[in-house]
C-alpha positions, 0 to 999 in steps of 0.5 A: 527459524525457517528452512526457506527464508527466501520464500518468506521474503518473497511473501513480503511482496504481497504488500509491494505496491508495484501493482499500481497501474502507473507505478515504477515497473522496475520495482517488481525485479528489485530485491526486497529489503525487510527490517523489523524488530521481530518476526515469527514464521510458521512454515506449516501455515504459510504465515509470516508476521513481522512486528516492531518498526517494520520497513519494507523496501524494494526499488522505489517502494517504501512501506512502514508499518507497526505489524506486517502479516503475510500469508500464501494460500493453497494456489501460491497467491500472497496476501498481506495486511500492514497495520500501523498508526498509521501504515504508509507507503510511497512509490515512484511513478513510472516515467515521471518525477512524481510519487504515489503515496498513501496512509491508513490504519490498515493496508491490505493487498490481495495478489490473487485479485490484484487489489489494494485496500486501505481502511480507516483514515485513508488517503492516497496522493498521486502527484498533486492529486489527493483523495481521503476517505475511510476506505479506498480500494484500488483494483489494479487489473480493472484500473478501478477505484472506490472510495467510501466516507465514514460515519456522518458527523453529528457536529455538522462538519463534513466528517464522513464525506470523501474528499478529493483534490484534482489538479487540472491537466493543463496546470502550469508549474511555478517555473512555467509562469 
């Protein structure tokens, strides 16, 4: 077991999506609650691996995965990869009664680059807007996103295409009609 369990819990912040541009800012200052069936900590390599029903919460953030691997580089930046079938996250949006949520087979977060990447069967929903693709990348520093579809389908369906549903800005809620 590690002599510095607080360092390992702090390393888990690598997958906290408080970095999203409009996410609840107060989440970054909240304590992290991390649960898993097993944990392996390698202080020498600065890697911790959580497996089995991984649940990470911090403020309004909830991340669910089958496996979470967090490593710290030589400069102290944290990088995390969550695996699942699927891996999901949810976080409240700053100043709104809405949530950002997403899912993929693999989600990676790079604290140095401040970038979140979702791989395979990826989707992200913010409010009522949703985007689907095989790969979704969000660079929080540049507020830049990229979505890539998968391989073209041989059946003639629209497999392989990116799909987005974006609500009009002036859309009235059902109570306003």
